All heavy atoms as an XYZ file, in Angstrom:
797
protein
N       0.831     -1.210      0.046
C      -0.018      0.090      0.027
C       0.918      1.224      0.010
O       0.863      2.046     -0.838
C      -0.948      0.027      1.092
C      -1.817      1.268      1.373
C      -2.678      1.566      0.463
C      -1.481      2.114      2.446
C      -3.354      2.786      0.698
C      -2.118      3.292      2.590
C      -3.096      3.596      1.693
O      -3.771      4.834      1.817
N       1.647      1.442      0.956
C       2.652      2.504      1.049
C       2.005      4.002      0.696
O       2.714      4.724      0.135
C       3.870      2.295      0.167
C       4.669      1.120      0.693
O       4.679      0.798      1.863
N       5.182      0.433     -0.233
N       0.805      4.172      1.088
C       0.139      5.454      0.920
C      -0.285      5.763     -0.507
O      -0.676      6.803     -0.852
N      -0.061      4.785     -1.427
C      -0.504      5.080     -2.791
C      -1.991      5.162     -2.836
O      -2.634      4.433     -2.180
C      -0.065      3.776     -3.644
C      -0.230      3.950     -5.148
O      -0.728      5.032     -5.586
N       0.197      3.047     -5.841
N      -2.422      6.110     -3.701
C      -3.848      6.405     -3.669
C      -4.479      5.974     -4.910
O      -5.737      6.286     -5.182
C      -4.026      7.962     -3.458
C      -3.471      8.329     -2.098
C      -3.971      9.584     -1.654
N      -5.302      9.565     -1.494
C      -6.009     10.689     -1.115
N      -5.377     11.700     -0.758
N      -7.357     10.562     -1.031
N      -3.856      5.245     -5.816
C      -4.435      4.788     -7.080
C      -3.972      3.336     -7.262
O      -2.823      3.014     -7.281
C      -3.977      5.624     -8.284
O      -4.560      5.192     -9.462
N      -5.071      2.541     -7.344
C      -4.780      1.014     -7.508
C      -5.699      0.494     -8.597
O      -6.823      0.916     -8.797
C      -5.198      0.364     -6.180
C      -4.545      0.979     -5.056
N      -3.263      0.686     -4.632
C      -5.017      1.838     -4.064
C      -2.854      1.314     -3.568
N      -3.947      2.010     -3.232
N      -5.180     -0.470     -9.324
C      -5.951     -1.163    -10.330
C      -5.567     -2.650    -10.503
O      -4.480     -3.010    -10.069
C      -5.651     -0.417    -11.700
S      -4.085     -0.649    -12.361
N      -6.571     -3.326    -11.003
C      -6.364     -4.797    -11.413
C      -7.008     -4.899    -12.839
O      -8.118     -4.754    -12.988
C      -7.152     -5.653    -10.439
N      -6.092     -5.157    -13.731
C      -6.498     -5.303    -15.187
C      -6.063     -6.762    -15.623
O      -4.904     -7.061    -15.624
C      -5.876     -4.239    -16.072
C      -6.325     -2.818    -15.563
C      -6.198     -4.472    -17.589
C      -5.642     -1.731    -16.243
N      -7.077     -7.530    -15.968
C      -6.823     -8.984    -16.296
C      -6.070     -9.701    -15.229
O      -5.303    -10.605    -15.541
C      -6.083     -9.049    -17.681
C      -6.867     -8.642    -18.862
C      -6.643     -7.387    -19.446
C      -8.015     -9.372    -19.297
C      -7.364     -6.930    -20.593
C      -8.757     -8.987    -20.389
C      -8.507     -7.778    -21.022
N      -6.271     -9.307    -13.998
C      -5.538     -9.939    -12.888
C      -6.165     -9.556    -11.547
O      -7.251     -8.973    -11.494
C      -4.040     -9.422    -12.904
N      -5.556    -10.021    -10.464
C      -6.089     -9.669     -9.165
C      -5.120     -8.868     -8.323
O      -3.899     -8.853     -8.625
N      -5.565     -8.134     -7.462
C      -4.651     -7.257     -6.629
C      -5.304     -7.062     -5.208
O      -6.495     -7.008     -5.068
C      -4.523     -5.964     -7.232
C      -3.303     -5.103     -6.684
O      -2.611     -5.558     -5.850
N      -3.020     -3.897     -7.238
N      -4.445     -7.087     -4.213
C      -4.942     -6.970     -2.822
C      -4.363     -5.765     -2.226
O      -3.084     -5.533     -2.287
C      -4.624     -8.180     -1.932
C      -5.120     -7.948     -0.485
C      -5.326     -9.415     -2.523
N      -5.183     -4.825     -1.667
C      -4.688     -3.599     -1.022
C      -4.903     -3.773      0.450
O      -6.037     -3.952      0.872
C      -5.305     -2.330     -1.531
C      -5.396     -2.300     -3.088
C      -4.797     -1.132     -0.938
C      -4.005     -2.426     -3.699
N      -3.819     -3.739      1.250
C      -3.989     -3.894      2.690
C      -3.026     -2.937      3.371
O      -1.872     -3.339      3.531
C      -3.707     -5.402      3.003
O      -3.856     -5.535      4.420
N      -3.419     -1.854      3.837
C      -2.644     -0.948      4.594
C      -2.091     -1.536      5.860
O      -2.768     -2.565      6.423
C      -3.426      0.312      4.946
C      -4.584      0.245      3.909
C      -4.811     -1.226      3.657
N      -1.074     -1.053      6.459
C      -0.429     -1.616      7.658
C      -1.431     -1.408      8.844
O      -2.197     -0.478      8.820
C       0.818     -0.926      8.013
C       1.935     -1.110      6.943
S       2.495     -2.859      6.851
C       3.266     -3.089      8.421
N      -1.510     -2.323      9.803
C      -2.388     -2.231     10.900
C      -2.166     -0.886     11.610
O      -1.022     -0.520     11.833
C      -2.023     -3.438     11.764
C      -1.504     -4.418     10.900
C      -0.760     -3.651      9.774
N      -3.222     -0.171     11.957
C      -3.161      1.085     12.658
C      -2.900      2.238     11.716
O      -2.944      3.406     12.231
N      -2.557      2.024     10.505
C      -2.166      3.111      9.626
C      -3.581      3.904      9.316
O      -4.550      3.330      9.136
C      -1.633      2.536      8.306
C      -1.219      3.571      7.304
C      -0.547      2.997      6.056
O      -0.350      1.740      6.011
O      -0.199      3.688      5.213
N      -3.312      5.240      9.080
C      -4.455      6.110      8.739
C      -4.664      5.891      7.204
O      -3.779      6.096      6.446
C      -4.215      7.482      9.147
N      -5.838      5.623      6.860
C      -6.232      5.460      5.468
C      -6.856      6.708      4.922
O      -7.835      7.248      5.523
C      -7.205      4.282      5.218
C      -7.640      4.076      3.811
C      -6.750      3.488      2.893
C      -8.919      4.425      3.403
C      -7.162      3.321      1.637
C      -9.356      4.193      2.142
C      -8.448      3.693      1.205
N      -6.374      7.212      3.894
C      -6.719      8.654      3.390
C      -7.547      8.581      2.182
O      -7.728      9.562      1.461
C      -5.515      9.497      3.239
C      -4.803      9.726      4.512
C      -3.582     10.518      4.341
O      -3.193     10.840      3.205
O      -2.886     10.888      5.329
N      -8.122      7.358      1.842
C      -8.898      7.271      0.570
C      -8.043      6.807     -0.625
O      -6.832      6.813     -0.569
N      -8.797      6.484     -1.745
C      -8.095      6.026     -2.958
C      -9.015      5.905     -4.151
O     -10.151      6.033     -3.922
C      -7.311      4.577     -2.681
S      -8.422      3.336     -2.516
N      -8.384      5.665     -5.288
C      -9.073      5.285     -6.453
C      -8.814      3.819     -6.694
O      -7.640      3.423     -6.563
C      -8.613      6.145     -7.587
C      -9.025      7.566     -7.578
C      -8.483      8.422     -8.735
O      -8.069      7.794     -9.778
O      -8.378      9.652     -8.545
N      -9.879      3.036     -6.973
C      -9.726      1.565     -7.152
C     -10.493      1.206     -8.465
O     -11.633      1.384     -8.514
C     -10.185      0.875     -6.002
N      -9.738      0.646     -9.447
C     -10.263      0.251    -10.669
C      -9.994     -1.202    -10.988
O      -8.862     -1.606    -10.882
C      -9.679      1.126    -11.831
C      -9.882      2.553    -11.672
O     -11.009      3.018    -11.308
O      -8.882      3.354    -11.736
N     -11.089     -1.922    -11.253
C     -10.941     -3.338    -11.671
C     -11.562     -3.452    -13.056
O     -12.700     -3.261    -13.268
C     -11.654     -4.200    -10.560
N     -10.686     -3.959    -13.995
C     -11.174     -4.061    -15.406
C     -10.776     -5.531    -15.720
O      -9.638     -5.861    -15.791
C     -10.489     -3.065    -16.342
C     -10.938     -3.267    -17.765
C     -10.741     -1.754    -15.786
N     -11.766     -6.416    -15.949
C     -11.560     -7.840    -16.171
C     -10.690     -8.410    -15.140
O      -9.906     -9.296    -15.384
C     -10.954     -8.036    -17.601
C     -11.876     -7.739    -18.688
C     -11.755     -6.507    -19.399
C     -12.864     -8.671    -19.095
C     -12.628     -6.214    -20.463
C     -13.637     -8.370    -20.122
C     -13.537     -7.154    -20.811
N     -10.776     -8.024    -13.887
C     -10.003     -8.521    -12.805
C     -10.668     -8.215    -11.537
O     -11.845     -7.793    -11.410
N      -9.962     -8.542    -10.472
C     -10.532     -8.301     -9.083
C      -9.576     -7.555     -8.209
O      -8.343     -7.671     -8.262
N     -10.186     -6.669     -7.362
C      -9.375     -5.857     -6.523
C     -10.015     -5.904     -5.116
O     -11.224     -5.667     -4.891
C      -9.420     -4.417     -6.907
C      -8.512     -3.368     -6.249
C      -7.110     -3.798     -6.283
C      -8.691     -2.040     -6.886
N      -9.238     -6.449     -4.119
C      -9.721     -6.484     -2.684
C      -9.026     -5.358     -1.934
O      -7.788     -5.236     -1.960
C      -9.334     -7.829     -2.099
C     -10.068     -8.992     -2.708
O     -11.135     -8.739     -3.210
O      -9.513    -10.074     -2.657
N      -9.830     -4.607     -1.217
C      -9.229     -3.553     -0.260
C      -9.610     -3.950      1.128
O     -10.765     -3.818      1.456
C      -9.838     -2.113     -0.755
C      -9.542     -1.884     -2.235
C      -9.227     -1.084      0.126
C     -10.279     -0.618     -2.709
N      -8.713     -4.251      1.928
C      -8.904     -4.727      3.250
C      -8.527     -3.564      4.251
O      -7.295     -3.295      4.508
C      -8.086     -5.907      3.582
C      -8.380     -6.592      4.929
O      -9.163     -5.940      5.752
O      -7.931     -7.664      5.170
N      -9.501     -2.908      4.724
C      -9.274     -1.743      5.708
C      -9.566     -2.100      7.024
O      -9.631     -1.214      7.987
C     -10.185     -0.577      5.155
C     -10.011     -0.095      3.762
C     -10.982      0.937      3.441
C      -8.589      0.410      3.582
N      -9.808     -3.349      7.443
C     -10.303     -3.689      8.757
C      -9.384     -3.316      9.886
O      -9.841     -3.115     10.989
C     -10.562     -5.244      8.771
C     -11.734     -5.663      7.978
C     -11.900     -7.135      7.939
N     -10.855     -7.763      7.247
C     -10.742     -9.070      6.979
N     -11.534     -9.828      7.425
N      -9.683     -9.469      6.279
N      -8.096     -3.175      9.673
C      -7.088     -2.872     10.736
C      -6.637     -1.443     10.649
O      -5.569     -1.102     11.196
C      -5.996     -3.902     10.742
C      -6.492     -5.249     11.071
O      -7.235     -5.364     12.045
N      -6.025     -6.273     10.350
N      -7.321     -0.584      9.896
C      -6.827      0.798      9.614
C      -7.706      1.799     10.325
O      -8.773      1.454     10.892
C      -6.844      1.147      8.125
O      -8.172      1.044      7.712
C      -6.063      0.225      7.320
N      -7.186      2.999     10.488
C      -7.960      4.056     11.009
C      -8.626      4.852      9.857
O      -7.991      5.337      8.883
C      -7.015      5.020     11.800
C      -6.394      4.422     12.993
C      -5.505      5.397     13.674
C      -4.794      4.673     14.836
N      -3.771      5.583     15.552
N      -9.941      5.013      9.969
C     -10.754      5.779      8.942
C     -11.150      7.144      9.557
O     -11.898      7.153     10.543
C     -11.915      4.977      8.451
C     -11.560      3.604      7.947
C     -12.733      5.780      7.405
C     -10.836      3.536      6.613
N     -10.699      8.165      8.995
C     -11.159      9.510      9.392
C     -12.501      9.880      8.815
O     -12.760      9.354      7.659
C     -10.056     10.582      9.048
C      -8.814     10.441      9.677
C      -8.793     10.708     11.190
O      -9.645     11.578     11.575
O      -8.063     10.029     11.899
N     -13.317     10.600      9.443
C     -14.608     10.956      8.885
C     -14.405     11.794      7.638
O     -13.574     12.725      7.591
C     -15.334     11.994      9.989
C     -16.746     12.131      9.603
O     -17.430     11.223      9.143
O     -17.205     13.353      9.764
N     -15.116     11.386      6.626
C     -15.117     12.112      5.344
C     -14.123     11.431      4.297
O     -14.005     12.005      3.201
N     -13.543     10.386      4.640
C     -12.556      9.634      3.654
C     -13.428      9.134      2.529
O     -14.522      8.737      2.638
C     -11.987      8.398      4.419
O     -11.132      8.994      5.433
C     -10.954      7.772      3.437
N     -12.799      9.223      1.360
C     -13.567      8.839      0.150
C     -12.724      7.773     -0.713
O     -11.549      7.895     -0.818
C     -13.747     10.040     -0.844
C     -14.473      9.707     -2.074
C     -14.484     11.153     -0.081
N     -13.539      6.748     -1.129
C     -12.970      5.845     -2.091
C     -13.760      5.887     -3.389
O     -15.051      5.950     -3.388
C     -13.150      4.341     -1.581
C     -12.281      4.147     -0.311
C     -12.708      3.314     -2.645
C     -12.478      2.775      0.324
N     -13.105      6.040     -4.463
C     -13.619      6.028     -5.866
C     -13.404      4.650     -6.390
O     -12.266      4.270     -6.655
C     -12.981      7.067     -6.754
C     -13.004      8.504     -6.256
C     -14.438      9.139     -6.410
O     -15.164      8.634     -7.198
O     -14.573     10.201     -5.788
N     -14.531      3.847     -6.544
C     -14.372      2.444     -7.000
C     -15.025      2.248     -8.328
O     -16.280      2.550     -8.516
C     -14.939      1.532     -5.944
N     -14.305      1.683     -9.292
C     -14.885      1.337    -10.588
C     -14.602     -0.109    -10.915
O     -13.485     -0.618    -10.845
C     -14.244      2.231    -11.680
O     -14.381      3.587    -11.294
C     -14.891      2.019    -13.036
N     -15.734     -0.829    -11.319
C     -15.640     -2.237    -11.757
C     -16.212     -2.311    -13.119
O     -17.406     -2.126    -13.270
C     -16.336     -3.042    -10.744
N     -15.369     -2.806    -14.145
C     -15.871     -2.951    -15.499
C     -15.533     -4.345    -15.818
O     -14.255     -4.718    -15.843
C     -15.137     -2.012    -16.342
C     -15.596     -2.229    -17.899
C     -15.408     -0.590    -15.958
N     -16.487     -5.266    -15.952
C     -16.215     -6.658    -16.172
C     -15.368     -7.275    -15.091
O     -14.582     -8.153    -15.363
C     -15.596     -6.948    -17.533
C     -16.655     -6.672    -18.684
C     -16.590     -5.512    -19.379
C     -17.591     -7.589    -18.958
C     -17.467     -5.262    -20.362
C     -18.484     -7.382    -20.056
C     -18.425     -6.200    -20.790
N     -15.448     -6.759    -13.936
C     -14.540     -7.155    -12.770
C     -15.185     -6.843    -11.466
O     -16.419     -6.614    -11.503
N     -14.454     -6.942    -10.420
C     -15.090     -6.738     -9.100
C     -14.189     -6.099     -8.114
O     -12.917     -6.252     -8.211
N     -14.771     -5.263     -7.244
C     -14.051     -4.565     -6.157
C     -14.665     -4.996     -4.849
O     -15.920     -4.784     -4.701
C     -14.072     -3.036     -6.347
C     -13.317     -2.416     -5.147
C     -13.385     -2.659     -7.589
N     -13.917     -5.546     -3.893
C     -14.466     -5.911     -2.532
C     -13.794     -4.945     -1.597
O     -12.526     -4.855     -1.613
C     -14.155     -7.321     -2.161
C     -15.042     -8.298     -2.975
O     -16.137     -7.958     -3.466
O     -14.647     -9.440     -3.094
N     -14.511     -4.279     -0.722
C     -13.995     -3.445      0.246
C     -14.374     -3.869      1.603
O     -15.628     -3.951      1.893
C     -14.529     -1.944      0.001
C     -14.163     -1.446     -1.364
C     -13.923     -1.005      1.099
C     -14.855     -0.216     -1.863
N     -13.432     -4.246      2.474
C     -13.640     -4.687      3.780
C     -13.514     -3.497      4.727
O     -12.292     -3.044      4.858
C     -12.762     -5.886      4.115
C     -12.896     -7.042      3.157
C     -11.823     -8.106      3.458
C     -14.155     -7.671      3.236
N     -14.458     -3.121      5.448
C     -14.545     -1.998      6.271
C     -14.360     -2.352      7.728
O     -14.916     -3.257      8.299
C     -15.778     -1.141      6.097
C     -15.853      0.104      6.897
C     -15.964     -0.815      4.611
N     -13.568     -1.511      8.547
C     -13.357     -1.885      9.956
C     -14.794     -1.594     10.727
O     -15.642     -0.825     10.321
C     -12.371     -0.807     10.476
C     -12.318      0.226      9.485
C     -12.766     -0.352      8.134
N     -14.908     -2.256     11.894
C     -16.010     -2.097     12.738
C     -16.040     -0.545     13.236
O     -15.015      0.003     13.347
C     -16.025     -2.999     13.928
N     -17.131     -0.003     13.436
C     -17.309      1.325     14.015
C     -17.069      2.436     12.944
O     -16.828      3.558     13.197
N     -17.375      2.039     11.681
C     -17.323      2.986     10.619
C     -18.632      2.902      9.777
O     -19.061      1.893      9.488
C     -16.116      2.738      9.583
C     -16.176      3.679      8.486
C     -14.789      2.945     10.367
N     -19.282      4.096      9.571
C     -20.461      4.079      8.671
C     -20.014      4.171      7.314
O     -18.926      4.767      6.974
C     -21.367      5.328      9.097
C     -22.090      5.185     10.313
O     -22.230      4.000     10.787
N     -22.363      6.168     11.011
N     -20.857      3.745      6.318
C     -20.533      3.780      4.905
C     -21.700      4.449      4.205
O     -22.886      3.957      4.370
C     -20.321      2.310      4.412
C     -20.036      2.432      2.818
C     -19.050      1.735      5.026
N     -21.396      5.387      3.371
C     -22.421      6.051      2.509
C     -22.028      5.863      1.074
O     -20.846      6.120      0.766
C     -22.670      7.518      2.872
C     -23.213      7.684      4.226
C     -23.735      9.102      4.372
C     -24.133      9.174      5.781
N     -25.552      9.498      5.937
N     -22.916      5.310      0.241
C     -22.497      4.900     -1.105
C     -23.360      5.777     -2.180
O     -24.559      5.954     -1.966
C     -22.857      3.443     -1.324
C     -22.450      3.011     -2.803
C     -22.089      2.508     -0.366
N     -22.612      6.216     -3.108
C     -23.270      6.852     -4.315
C     -22.899      5.898     -5.446
O     -21.698      5.625     -5.592
C     -22.757      8.218     -4.518
C     -23.440      8.821     -5.713
C     -23.267     10.308     -5.934
N     -21.906     10.726     -5.444
C     -21.355     11.920     -5.649
N     -22.029     12.770     -6.358
N     -20.206     12.244     -5.244
N     -23.830      5.462     -6.156
C     -23.584      4.390     -7.090
C     -24.170      4.651     -8.501
O     -25.185      5.305     -8.575
C     -23.960      3.065     -6.636
C     -25.477      2.963     -6.316
C     -25.830      1.653     -5.664
C     -27.300      1.588     -5.260
N     -27.704      0.306     -4.640
N     -23.403      4.133     -9.536
C     -23.998      4.123    -10.882
C     -23.761      2.653    -11.363
O     -22.643      2.205    -11.310
C     -23.215      5.037    -11.813
O     -23.323      6.378    -11.259
C     -23.659      4.974    -13.211
N     -24.889      2.054    -11.723
C     -24.828      0.629    -12.065
C     -25.352      0.456    -13.510
O     -26.427      0.962    -13.883
C     -25.785     -0.220    -11.162
C     -25.358     -0.044     -9.783
C     -26.432     -0.609     -8.811
O     -27.622     -0.163     -8.926
O     -26.049     -1.364     -7.899
N     -24.629     -0.296    -14.365
C     -25.030     -0.629    -15.727
C     -24.751     -2.045    -15.944
O     -23.544     -2.464    -16.128
C     -24.299      0.238    -16.719
C     -24.594      0.024    -18.223
C     -26.033      0.309    -18.546
C     -23.641      0.746    -19.098
N     -25.715     -2.865    -15.880
C     -25.596     -4.354    -15.955
C     -24.640     -4.819    -14.954
O     -23.818     -5.798    -15.239
C     -25.164     -4.763    -17.321
C     -26.255     -4.425    -18.437
C     -26.045     -3.339    -19.335
C     -27.463     -5.127    -18.478
C     -26.981     -3.081    -20.325
C     -28.456     -4.764    -19.396
C     -28.175     -3.738    -20.310
N     -24.572     -4.231    -13.780
C     -23.721     -4.631    -12.681
C     -24.431     -4.256    -11.426
O     -25.595     -4.084    -11.289
N     -23.668     -4.408    -10.291
C     -24.321     -4.083     -8.972
C     -23.381     -3.534     -7.984
O     -22.076     -3.816     -8.055
N     -23.876     -2.812     -6.967
C     -23.142     -2.338     -5.908
C     -23.920     -2.750     -4.614
O     -25.020     -2.310     -4.546
C     -22.955     -0.778     -5.968
C     -22.281     -0.292     -4.720
C     -22.254     -0.347     -7.195
N     -23.255     -3.439     -3.692
C     -23.938     -3.915     -2.466
C     -23.141     -3.435     -1.303
O     -21.986     -3.563     -1.129
C     -24.045     -5.451     -2.435
C     -24.945     -5.955     -3.554
C     -25.184     -7.405     -3.426
C     -25.971     -7.853     -4.505
N     -26.160     -9.310     -4.563
N     -23.899     -2.719     -0.367
C     -23.349     -2.297      0.865
C     -23.963     -3.185      2.055
O     -25.151     -3.086      2.316
C     -23.720     -0.852      1.150
C     -23.168     -0.291      2.448
O     -22.357     -0.956      3.047
N     -23.531      0.902      2.762
N     -23.162     -3.983      2.600
C     -23.575     -4.832      3.676
C     -23.160     -4.362      5.081
O     -23.345     -5.035      6.000
C     -22.951     -6.217      3.448
C     -23.415     -6.849      2.140
C     -22.912     -8.224      2.006
N     -23.055     -8.837      0.650
C     -24.255     -9.307      0.196
N     -25.304     -9.249      0.897
N     -24.327     -9.759     -1.104
N     -22.741     -3.121      5.141
C     -22.385     -2.533      6.453
C     -23.625     -1.839      7.078
O     -24.339     -1.139      6.465
C     -21.240     -1.491      6.220
C     -20.929     -0.707      7.521
C     -20.068     -2.120      5.660
N     -23.744     -2.155      8.373
C     -24.850     -1.518      9.231
C     -24.365     -0.184      9.723
O     -23.328     -0.226     10.427
C     -25.313     -2.432     10.317
O     -25.847     -3.635      9.846
N     -25.062      0.872      9.487
C     -24.626      2.145     10.019
C     -25.258      2.431     11.361
O     -26.366      2.155     11.680
C     -24.986      3.282      8.967
C     -24.218      3.289      7.768
O     -23.072      2.711      7.687
N     -24.838      3.666      6.645
N     -24.465      3.143     12.224
C     -24.924      3.552     13.585
C     -24.491      5.006     13.770
O     -23.475      5.402     13.305
C     -24.321      2.667     14.609
C     -24.488      1.249     14.434
N     -25.727      0.553     14.703
C     -23.745      0.244     13.879
C     -25.686     -0.673     14.390
N     -24.456     -0.924     13.945
N     -25.265      5.761     14.459
C     -25.012      7.242     14.629
C     -23.759      7.341     15.506
O     -23.463      6.559     16.289
C     -26.166      7.887     15.275
O     -26.372      7.403     16.555
N     -23.111      8.502     15.173
C     -21.908      8.910     15.944
C     -20.618      8.273     15.520
O     -19.615      8.335     16.241
N     -20.507      7.662     14.446
C     -19.355      6.999     13.916
C     -18.824      7.731     12.693
O     -19.619      8.379     12.002
C     -19.609      5.599     13.562
C     -20.096      4.679     14.713
C     -20.344      3.214     14.317
O     -20.092      2.352     15.096
N     -20.867      2.983     13.122
N     -17.550      7.644     12.464
C     -16.946      8.279     11.219
C     -17.614      7.653      9.990
O     -17.934      6.600     10.003
C     -15.451      8.022     11.331
C     -15.261      6.912     12.340
C     -16.490      7.009     13.179
N     -17.718      8.562      8.919
C     -18.283      8.122      7.670
C     -17.288      7.881      6.615
O     -16.422      8.764      6.409
C     -19.313      9.135      7.253
C     -19.987      8.646      5.904
C     -20.457      9.312      8.285
N     -17.246      6.776      6.010
C     -16.573      6.487      4.760
C     -17.472      6.653      3.566
O     -18.505      5.937      3.509
C     -15.938      5.037      4.810
C     -15.227      4.520      3.525
C     -14.034      5.343      3.207
C     -14.924      3.025      3.742
N     -17.154      7.554      2.615
C     -17.876      7.646      1.414
C     -17.302      6.852      0.223
O     -16.104      6.904      0.068
C     -17.929      9.174      1.009
C     -18.561      9.973      1.987
C     -17.849     10.659      3.052
C     -20.000     10.254      2.026
C     -18.543     11.474      3.938
C     -20.674     10.980      2.945
C     -19.915     11.596      3.850
O     -20.547     12.310      4.868
N     -18.146      6.177     -0.404
C     -17.710      5.311     -1.545
C     -18.594      5.670     -2.703
O     -19.763      5.600     -2.782
C     -17.894      3.844     -1.254
C     -17.015      3.439     -0.049
C     -17.503      2.996     -2.545
C     -17.148      1.962      0.441
N     -17.918      6.174     -3.767
C     -18.526      6.488     -5.057
C     -18.148      5.315     -5.995
O     -17.010      5.071     -6.298
C     -17.934      7.846     -5.657
C     -18.201      8.961     -4.749
O     -19.266      9.031     -4.126
N     -17.251      9.869     -4.587
N     -19.170      4.605     -6.330
C     -18.932      3.309     -7.102
C     -19.659      3.327     -8.486
O     -20.763      3.734     -8.598
C     -19.463      2.204     -6.294
N     -18.857      2.818     -9.407
C     -19.448      2.648    -10.730
C     -19.201      1.217    -11.128
O     -18.125      0.683    -10.972
C     -18.630      3.531    -11.844
C     -18.818      4.963    -11.430
C     -19.138      3.249    -13.208
C     -18.061      5.940    -12.346
N     -20.275      0.487    -11.547
C     -20.160     -0.868    -11.959
C     -20.794     -1.078    -13.343
O     -21.984     -0.683    -13.531
C     -20.877     -1.798    -10.924
O     -22.219     -1.650    -10.850
N     -20.075     -1.530    -14.215
C     -20.485     -1.894    -15.614
C     -20.149     -3.329    -15.861
O     -18.965     -3.629    -16.017
C     -19.800     -0.891    -16.567
C     -20.342      0.454    -16.332
S     -19.761      1.765    -17.552
C     -18.188      1.251    -18.023
N     -21.169     -4.186    -15.875
C     -20.921     -5.675    -16.106
C     -19.965     -6.150    -15.022
O     -19.216     -7.086    -15.331
C     -20.360     -5.861    -17.514
C     -21.244     -5.448    -18.609
C     -21.194     -4.311    -19.259
C     -22.386     -6.298    -18.973
C     -21.986     -3.927    -20.318
C     -23.197     -5.978    -20.049
C     -23.106     -4.761    -20.667
N     -20.009     -5.589    -13.860
C     -19.160     -6.036    -12.801
C     -19.811     -5.712    -11.449
O     -21.057     -5.379    -11.465
N     -19.083     -5.764    -10.386
C     -19.739     -5.465     -9.028
C     -18.744     -4.866     -8.115
O     -17.520     -4.982     -8.151
N     -19.345     -4.051     -7.154
C     -18.569     -3.539     -5.998
C     -19.372     -3.929     -4.802
O     -20.654     -3.849     -4.661
C     -18.544     -2.040     -6.046
C     -17.847     -1.458     -4.791
C     -17.874     -1.517     -7.357
N     -18.684     -4.566     -3.800
C     -19.264     -5.102     -2.628
C     -18.491     -4.550     -1.424
O     -17.341     -4.594     -1.354
C     -19.239     -6.590     -2.447
C     -20.070     -7.149     -1.364
C     -20.279     -8.625     -1.442
O     -19.923     -9.290     -2.427
O     -20.911     -9.146     -0.510
N     -19.269     -3.959     -0.459
C     -18.747     -3.384      0.686
C     -19.242     -4.267      1.935
O     -20.390     -4.427      2.125
C     -19.186     -1.941      0.929
C     -18.837     -1.091     -0.321
C     -18.593     -1.321      2.137
C     -19.994     -0.608     -1.116
N     -18.248     -4.705      2.675
C     -18.590     -5.578      3.883
C     -17.862     -5.098      5.097
O     -16.948     -4.492      5.082
C     -18.097     -6.988      3.628
C     -18.336     -7.590      2.252
C     -17.782     -9.000      2.188
C     -17.459     -9.325      0.724
N     -16.845    -10.673      0.571
């Protein structure tokens, strides 16, 4: 990860996993005919952090730490975006702008 803010998986797979306790400052994640896993479960998420996720004939999975709310803005074209995170008041918010075309973005 090393603080890189742009990640992609084209015809392949890629796993993004910041160091435990590291502050995550958001990123752009693109999966085209491939898969991209973003594991944030052991990171610190500040309120207002943004992830721009795009899946075209591929998939992006985002694993969110406990105690973080997720708000999703999505555009779907023959694909889907699923947010499986339960939101609770008083927690920092992670914003995810997701585009899926013949692919999917899943937030867990």
